[in-house]
MITI-667834 format. One record per residue (C-alpha): residue in one letter; x, y, z. Coordinates in steps of 0.02 Angstrom, whole numbers, padded with zeros to 5 digits, always signed. Example, Ala and Ser with C-alpha at 12.3 -4.5 7.8 and 13.67 -1.06 7.14 Angstrom:
a+00615-00225+00390 s+00684-00053+00357 
This chain:
m+00748+02916-01739 i+00817+02755-01804 r+00952+02774-01688 k+00863+02785-01549 v+00742+02658-01606 s+00892+02525-01606 l+00939+02599-01452 v+00760+02545-01369 a+00760+02376-01449 v+00957+02337-01392 l+00911+02404-01216 s+00740+02297-01188 a+00824+02139-01254 a+00956+02152-01120 l+00835+02168-01001 l+00723+02045-01054 a+00837+01892-01066 p+00852+01885-00875 m+00660+01854-00861 a+00659+01759-01010 a+00790+01648-00884 t+00676+01614-00742 t+00512+01571-00824 p+00422+01404-00790 s+00452+01329-00938 t+00625+01363-00962 a+00664+01332-00772 a+00596+01146-00798 t+00724+01097-00947 k+00866+01148-00833 t+01017+01029-00784 p+01103+01094-00610 g+01284+01100-00672 t+01234+01152-00819 a+01257+01354-00910 a+01072+01366-00919 a+01059+01312-00727 k+01197+01440-00685 t+01121+01587-00757 s+00950+01543-00696 r+01032+01546-00529 q+01124+01725-00563 s+00924+01809-00600 m+00830+01925-00511 a+00725+01850-00403 v+00532+01910-00326 s+00419+01824-00202 i+00249+01859-00118 t+00243+01805+00042 s+00072+01879+00116 i-00086+01973+00071 t-00197+02039+00200 p-00341+02021+00201 d-00371+01851+00125 t-00531+01898+00035 p-00555+02094+00028 s-00756+02114+00075 s-00771+02301+00014 l-00733+02413-00115 t-00597+02517+00016 t-00528+02382+00096 q-00341+02394+00125 i-00265+02264+00012 k-00082+02242+00075 i+00050+02136-00014 t+00209+02107+00054 g+00366+02001-00017 v+00543+02021-00040 v+00654+02048-00217 r+00817+01953-00217 n+00962+01994-00308 d+01045+01837-00365 t+01161+01916-00490 a+01332+01940-00496 e+01322+02121-00503 a+01234+02261-00417 m+01063+02322-00495 t+01009+02506-00505 n+00856+02585-00560 l+00710+02462-00505 r+00530+02473-00472 v+00442+02331-00391 r+00257+02337-00472 l+00077+02276-00444 r+00002+02213-00602 y-00177+02182-00595 s-00332+02146-00714 a-00518+02211-00683 q-00554+02067-00782 k-00614+01904-00646 f-00598+01717-00727 t-00745+01644-00799 d-00714+01459-00775 r-00579+01339-00662 a-00474+01282-00832 t-00416+01469-00847 m-00380+01487-00690 s-00271+01346-00674 a-00180+01390-00836 y-00127+01556-00774 q-00011+01529-00622 t+00124+01441-00722 d+00088+01503-00906 p+00237+01588-00959 n+00180+01691-01091 p+00198+01880-01040 a+00068+01900-01141 t-00024+01834-01026 l+00000+01918-00855 p-00103+02070-00829 s-00111+02203-00923 q-00141+02345-00792 v+00013+02407-00676 s-00029+02521-00535 t+00101+02670-00518 r-00026+02779-00505 t-00004+02796-00297 p+00168+02786-00211 a+00070+02636-00092 s+00073+02546-00254 f+00237+02508-00307 l+00429+02538-00248 d+00561+02595-00315 i+00746+02524-00251 p+00896+02632-00369 a+01016+02497-00306 l+01008+02309-00263 e+01197+02242-00212 a+01232+02065-00253 g+01170+01942-00159 a+01056+02058-00060 s+00868+02061-00034 k+00725+02198-00002 t+00574+02174+00080 f+00422+02283-00004 e+00243+02300+00022 l+00117+02345-00095 l-00068+02453-00055 a-00213+02461-00158 t-00416+02433-00158 p-00546+02363-00243 v-00600+02515-00325 q-00431+02555-00374 l-00405+02398-00448 g-00567+02384-00528 f-00635+02236-00445 t-00844+02255-00455 s-00898+02104-00416 f-00887+01919-00316 g-00737+01843-00413 v-00553+01792-00441 y-00449+01895-00515 r-00265+01891-00579 i-00141+01984-00502 a+00043+01983-00510 v+00223+02079-00449 d+00357+02106-00551 v+00493+02191-00547 a+00556+02305-00694 r+00697+02413-00747 f+00651+02555-00861 d+00485+02503-00877 v+00546+02336-00922 p+00498+02183-00824 i+00629+02077-00763 v+00546+01953-00637 t+00363+01914-00615 q+00260+01807-00494 r+00086+01770-00538 t-00050+01731-00393 y-00246+01734-00375 l-00327+01887-00281 t-00500+01830-00240 y-00633+01999-00211 a-00784+01909-00101 p-00925+02076-00068 p-01098+02013-00018 t-01165+01970-00174 p-01371+01996-00214 q-01392+01804-00193 k-01309+01705-00062 l-01193+01594-00104 p-01207+01407-00081 r-01091+01336+00072 n-01006+01194+00016 r-00962+01028+00107 l-00766+00992+00095 a-00727+00822+00164 i-00507+00823+00192 a-00442+00631+00160 l-00271+00638+00249 p-00158+00478+00253 i-00072+00410+00379 i+00023+00268+00271 d+00211+00210+00240 q+00316+00094+00149 t+00311-00094+00231 h+00465-00097+00334 r+00455-00287+00400 a+00436-00469+00331 e+00426-00598+00468 n+00328-00561+00633 d+00472-00463+00720 n+00597-00471+00593 f+00625-00298+00490 v+00711-00286+00329 d+00742-00093+00346 d+00806+00027+00491 k+00703+00174+00408 l+00561+00195+00492 g+00621+00234+00663 s+00693+00412+00591 q+00532+00428+00503 l+00449+00446+00711 t+00541+00588+00784 g+00609+00724+00748 k+00573+00801+00554 g+00526+00632+00516 r+00348+00613+00395 l+00276+00524+00518 a+00316+00617+00659 e+00256+00780+00564 l+00095+00693+00515 a+00067+00652+00702 g+00103+00837+00726 i-00036+00914+00600 a-00163+00765+00669 a-00149+00851+00827 t-00210+01023+00786 a-00301+00980+00653 p-00500+00997+00660 k-00580+00857+00730 s-00683+00845+00542 v-00534+00800+00453 t-00533+00612+00424 w-00388+00513+00421 f-00320+00356+00330 v-00219+00242+00423 d-00125+00080+00404 p-00148-00044+00542 a+00016-00111+00487 l+00106+00053+00504 l+00048+00035+00692 d+00075-00130+00708 d+00248-00077+00645 a+00287+00046+00756 q+00211-00054+00911 t+00348-00204+00849 l+00489-00050+00847 s+00448-00017+01026 r+00506-00175+01098 k+00657-00299+01064 h+00654-00362+00886 r+00764-00393+00727 l+00832-00306+00565 k+00915-00446+00457 s+00878-00571+00579 k+01016-00466+00707 d+00944-00445+00891 q+00899-00251+00912 a+00833-00148+01079 a+00664-00076+01087 d+00649+00110+01017 p+00581+00228+01149 n+00538+00345+01009 a+00412+00236+00918 a+00293+00188+01083 q+00311+00386+01116 w+00258+00433+00929 l+00103+00279+00921 n+00058+00362+01099 s+00036+00536+01038 l-00048+00476+00857 r-00182+00390+00984 t-00216+00521+01070 a-00204+00650+00914 l-00341+00536+00836 a-00442+00505+00990 s-00606+00594+00937 s-00560+00624+00735 p-00643+00512+00607 v-00527+00370+00572 v-00534+00234+00438 a-00438+00084+00430 t-00339+00034+00262 p-00357-00160+00233 y-00194-00221+00336 a-00036-00173+00262 d-00137-00079+00127 p-00141-00228-00017 d-00100-00207-00220 v-00305-00233-00209 a-00320-00222-00397 a-00175-00340-00429 l-00243-00459-00304 a-00425-00476-00390 h-00303-00492-00553 q-00198-00656-00496 g-00346-00745-00420 l-00271-00693-00236 d-00466-00646-00203 g-00461-00731-00013 q-00321-00610+00057 t-00415-00436+00032 a-00544-00506+00156 t-00405-00569+00267 a-00331-00401+00263 i-00482-00317+00310 t-00530-00403+00463 m-00351-00407+00519 g-00349-00212+00466 h-00503-00202+00589 q-00422-00294+00742 v-00245-00218+00734 a-00322-00031+00713 t-00432-00068+00847 e-00325-00132+00967 l-00189-00002+00930 l-00287+00142+00916 k-00386+00092+01078 r-00569+00134+00966 d-00664+00065+00827 v-00612+00122+00674 s-00709+00103+00494 l-00670-00012+00365 t-00795+00030+00255 t-00716+00143+00139 n-00588+00101+00028 w-00463+00213-00040 p-00382+00082-00172 v-00172+00126-00227 a-00165+00282-00326 g-00360+00304-00294 v-00404+00201-00457 l-00493+00006-00481 d-00567-00083-00607 a-00729-00161-00583 d-00667-00324-00530 a-00574-00243-00369 l-00710-00150-00342 d-00830-00312-00342 l-00685-00389-00236 l-00714-00242-00098 n-00901-00246-00098 v-00904-00449-00055 a-00779-00399+00094 k-00931-00264+00133 v-00831-00098+00068 d-00981+00008+00022 r-00903+00160-00012 v-00725+00215-00110 l-00608+00358-00121 l-00572+00384-00301 n-00453+00504-00419 s-00536+00609-00528 t-00462+00526-00684 n-00541+00376-00617 l-00723+00434-00630 p-00721+00588-00742 p-00851+00698-00800 q-00961+00605-00947 p-00984+00710-01050 p-00867+00847-01004 v-00924+00994-00902 a-00898+01177-00887 f-00956+01170-00691 t-00887+01060-00553 p-01000+00910-00524 d-01037+00837-00358 a-00911+00732-00267 v-01021+00596-00228 t-01088+00453-00352 t-01159+00293-00347 l-01085+00120-00417 d-01159-00040-00449 a-01081-00186-00385 v-01088-00357-00365 e-01148-00347-00200 g-01270-00211-00205 p-01228-00005-00233 v-01063+00044-00179 t-01042+00235-00143 a-00909+00316-00230 l-00811+00483-00181 v-00729+00574-00306 a-00569+00698-00256 d-00548+00847-00344 a-00382+00863-00434 q-00337+01055-00426 l-00400+01065-00231 t-00299+00921-00209 r-00146+00992-00272 t-00150+01124-00167 f-00099+01019-00027 e+00041+00936-00107 p+00210+01078-00083 d+00308+01124-00204 s+00466+01090-00135 t+00575+01181-00245 a+00467+01345-00222 p+00503+01412-00054 d+00336+01547-00083 s+00250+01376-00101 v+00140+01389+00039 f+00074+01561-00006 l+00046+01534-00173 n-00037+01360-00120 k-00158+01449+00020 q-00192+01601-00104 r-00244+01436-00233 f-00362+01362-00111 i-00445+01505-00087 a-00486+01548-00280 e-00525+01371-00309 t-00656+01347-00186 a-00709+01542-00232 m-00731+01483-00394 v-00831+01329-00384 a-00951+01416-00273 a-00979+01543-00418 e-01004+01438-00535 p-01176+01497-00636 g-01322+01391-00624 q-01255+01304-00455 i-01379+01356-00309 n-01391+01192-00205 p-01225+01159-00107 r-01116+01029-00170 s-00974+00910-00084 l-00802+00917-00118 v-00665+00806-00061 i-00474+00820-00035 a-00362+00677-00034 p-00167+00714-00051 s-00071+00548-00119 r-00069+00423-00002 r+00133+00412+00040 w+00157+00612+00031 d+00258+00724+00116 p+00187+00849+00207 n+00222+01031+00231 p+00156+01048+00440 t+00143+01231+00402 l+00067+01223+00224 v-00059+01095+00279 n-00085+01175+00447 t-00129+01342+00354 l-00241+01287+00223 l-00348+01193+00368 k-00358+01370+00443 t-00407+01446+00305 a-00534+01308+00249 r-00632+01366+00409 t-00644+01561+00377 l-00707+01533+00211 p-00893+01591+00198 w-00944+01483+00058 l-00856+01318+00135 k-00898+01191+00295 l-00775+01065+00330 t-00852+00904+00367 p-00813+00701+00387 l-00793+00607+00237 a-00925+00515+00311 s-01054+00625+00313 l-01059+00641+00125 k-01202+00579+00034 p-01270+00565-00144 s-01352+00718-00199 k-01538+00700-00286 a-01464+00760-00454 s-01354+00656-00556 v-01194+00678-00581 p-01120+00647-00762 r-00981+00525-00722 a-00912+00405-00864 a-00888+00227-00792 l-00730+00162-00710 t-00598+00226-00809 y-00439+00091-00794 t-00297+00124-00904 d-00165+00011-00977 q-00055+00093-00880 d-00158+00084-00715 r-00134-00113-00754 k+00034-00107-00779 d+00090+00001-00612 e-00011-00147-00528 l+00097-00289-00438 s+00149-00408-00566 a+00092-00603-00593 k+00291-00637-00584 y+00292-00548-00425 l+00137-00623-00350 r+00178-00800-00407 p+00294-00838-00273 l+00181-00748-00144 k+00035-00859-00179 n+00123-01017-00156 v+00189-00931+00047 a+00017-00891+00075 e-00024-01081+00020 k+00090-01145+00143 a+00045-01023+00281 q-00112-01071+00296 l-00079-01261+00303 t+00026-01222+00465 a-00171-01159+00549 l-00253-01304+00468 i-00147-01429+00538 a-00195-01406+00719 a-00304-01486+00830 e-00434-01346+00819 p-00429-01254+00625 k-00387-01087+00643 p-00448-00969+00517 h-00312-00876+00501 s-00119-00935+00538 d+00015-00867+00622 f+00123-00796+00463 d-00067-00701+00385 a+00021-00532+00439 a+00189-00568+00372 v+00098-00619+00185 l-00005-00487+00189 r+00128-00364+00232 l+00210-00452+00048 a+00038-00386-00042 s+00068-00204-00007 s+00056-00080-00143 s+00224+00026-00051 w+00302-00122-00162 r+00243-00083-00327 n+00401+00016-00340 h+00528-00072-00251 t+00497-00242-00314 r+00662-00322-00268 a+00669-00280-00103 g+00489-00365-00098 r+00564-00520-00164 a+00684-00521-00055 a+00550-00508+00096 t+00475-00632+00023 k+00612-00750+00032 l+00627-00730+00218 v+00446-00755+00251 d+00437-00903+00148 g+00597-00972+00249 a+00513-00951+00426 v+00349-01025+00351 q+00454-01178+00285 t+00549-01187+00444 q+00393-01182+00554 m+00320-01335+00437 n+00463-01439+00442 k+00438-01448+00634 i+00305-01587+00602 s+00395-01758+00525 i+00415-01922+00486 t+00532-02003+00581 g+00638-02126+00509 a+00633-02066+00341 d+00812-02053+00297 p+00870-02178+00149 d+00962-02283+00228 q+00826-02329+00349 l+00755-02468+00292 r+00607-02553+00343 q+00587-02737+00364 l+00411-02825+00317 a+00427-02993+00386 g+00343-03134+00273 s+00205-03120+00155 n+00119-02965+00247 g+00109-02903+00412 q+00098-02703+00465 v+00257-02571+00478 p+00241-02424+00581 i+00255-02261+00537 s+00273-02120+00650 v+00250-01921+00640 k+00342-01800+00767 n+00246-01645+00826 s+00363-01516+00873 i+00263-01356+00815 g+00203-01294+00977 e+00021-01356+00986 t-00074-01507+00970 i-00098-01559+00772 a-00247-01675+00682 l-00185-01759+00531 y-00215-01908+00413 i-00067-02007+00364 d-00104-02057+00159 v+00017-02211+00141 k+00021-02264-00073 s+00142-02403-00138 n+00242-02342-00270 n+00278-02552-00332 p+00097-02602-00324 g+00143-02767-00415 v+00263-02786-00253 l+00199-02730-00122 q+00017-02692-00105 i-00064-02583+00067 d-00232-02568+00145 p-00302-02394+00161 t-00408-02419+00309 p-00262-02354+00425 s-00269-02202+00322 k-00445-02157+00350 k-00407-02125+00547 l-00377-01944+00599 l-00204-01931+00706 t-00197-01815+00825 i-00008-01794+00915 l+00023-01695+01066 n+00159-01565+01077 d+00331-01623+01087 q+00232-01809+01047 n+00235-01953+00925 g+00120-02026+00833 g+00056-02139+00711 v-00009-02268+00624 q+00012-02479+00589 v-00001-02510+00389 p-00044-02669+00335 m+00050-02714+00179 s+00058-02878+00097 a+00203-02943-00024 t+00205-03035-00193 t+00420-03052-00186 s+00534-03018-00091 g+00640-02874-00127 d+00661-02702-00089 a+00500-02585-00137 t+00472-02390-00097 v+00294-02334-00025 s+00237-02156-00026 v+00201-02055+00147 q+00089-01890+00142 l+00030-01794+00286 t-00140-01693+00234 t-00254-01588+00330 r-00419-01639+00396 n-00479-01567+00228 g-00369-01679+00131 l-00244-01533+00085 p-00060-01612+00060 y+00055-01537+00216 g+00240-01518+00150 k+00307-01647+00030 p+00275-01838-00001 v+00417-01938+00082 k+00466-02112-00012 l+00507-02255+00127 t+00604-02403+00070 i+00530-02577+00127 r+00616-02734+00151 t+00511-02885+00120 t+00529-03094+00143 g+00391-03155+00076 y+00361-03282-00036 t+00258-03316-00187 g+00106-03470-00199 i+00207-03567-00295 a+00368-03565-00192 l+00261-03626-00066 v+00187-03791-00156 i+00356-03840-00196 v+00400-03798-00025 g+00279-03903+00025 a+00301-04036-00087 a+00480-04055-00026 l+00432-04061+00151 a+00292-04207+00104 v+00444-04304+00024 m+00561-04293+00165 l+00424-04317+00288 a+00381-04490+00175 a+00576-04512+00166 v+00578-04501+00365 v+00440-04611+00389 t+00496-04738+00268 r+00652-04742+00372 v+00583-04764+00536 l+00458-04910+00484 r+00618-05008+00379 r+00715-04972+00546 r+00577-05032+00676 s+00562-05189+00542 q+00741-05229+00539 r+00746-05238+00745 r+00597-05351+00734 l+00695-05463+00625 a+00855-05455+00722 r+00755-05510+00887 a+00677-05653+00811 a+00851-05718+00750 k+00901-05688+00914 s+00754-05800+01010 r+00770-05945+00907 e+00960-05957+00929 s+00931-05969+01102 e+00775-06101+01072 t+00917-06209+00986 v+01050-06188+01127 
């Protein structure tokens, strides 16, 4: 007897070893190329591919479960049985249900095994190495012990001698008519079309990655395809800068300052997206999806309002329809009070947030309504809180080939659990919002959207239709963690950007008719994009490119004759010195010329001409005559600063050297006295000569008389 027990124990251990090697916890720690990874690749695998119907509705409804068993070991496996495991006890809450699917503990598997009818299991006498076998298992709710509406545990395992080798868990939602009609919850789905920034200056791309995403299996191409078939109640968040990038790519452009031909795929993608979104709710992000929280914390408040204004203009123009900007989806779905106030001042009255940013307080055992109200500086703001578990179903696991099926089952189960939560008799609002730069699986997204339209406890609705309910929602204040703050674009990154933004604004203010926006506003906003959070090195390189372009533009307005070896002459003690400005910026400008003496003890300047607004046509020179007076001769310097009409300095001040030939008052007295002495001497000499001539004539007359 003891020998038999030992033999069973050894056999059980040998058979359980492959199962242990494929549990989620061990799989998560394996490194490719290691012995553990090799063992994982040489195990059995089971995948459920479908369950029909999605939600059986009567005790006798036949449930069909199909899937595949694959032998990834190096040798044939014999005496295998595919079994359906189930539990007649339904989940009581979403938290327990969430933990079930990835739980590695065999003790939490459904305890019941269906072997009563041949249709509920499948024997596989032998499965060669590398071979696979499809299976089909049949059962009814009554056979599984299901008695009422709810979500139940099920699993499919592969056993050998009744010892499980590998198992896959999932959910089954039983949905018979209920005594009390289930509330039909409102579900709003927000899908993002947002990308990494690809440009620096207006037509200069910093990388060539955009083109490949717009065609074939590219991420953005697949998003456009999803938009074309999605229900018209789905709300799309689109970054206008991405549309702008695509349009620029469709024309002749530059890549790292080298000329490039137009990309026809970009024009085609833009047209297809425009058509797909023609009748769907569309919300534009602020232009280039700026890091609003970082801007609020680093004193760049004005950039957010500019991004919202430009975002509306660009999105409306390129989508050829009006779009909303009053709803904002902050980066990562989190913001703090400063960022909320900044958005509110810019007329934003709705925000889409992550549930971690606005958690239930106190914690509750039910799913709170997704809509609540926040207080902001300009008034109340509606907060739309995305459901984390529902959102996760839209984000596939790229390593799991059966993720489409598993996510679908999870989506059905999660929404059913919400509808059946105790005490919830009125419809609630739910929101799904995948990560903003997600890489969607079109099959999964289309499957979930189709499923959402068929579930009787859901009603798909646009995001804009969700309103705060009359019942209070127990949520904490905005929760913005230290890690959230660290994730922002840093002060070190934004400091050069702030300098570029200030210089770019000067190019608009110097115009004869001041413009509210400069030609570089879009470039500056692209530098503030949240997409640089994990690419700050590339962002700094782009900042340098934009800074160079702005400086080149500013240099087209220059003070002529500013070379150090070019002297300006001031003849005498006072006079006027011309200061001339060359305008090559491409339009008429208006500015002031402010001249100050760097040596006021030697050279003094009349400030009156500096108060005159000077208008200069394009490709023309203009200037002023500046009165100066010198107290001594020699060289002195003056600083010439161009300023805008509101007094902001345009460029750096330029030093000019003035050579003076004036005299002091004492020197003039001395010279005057010398001139007087010289004049007296000359007069005396003249009088003496005249006297001598008279004496000579008189003597000559006497001699004549004597003769």
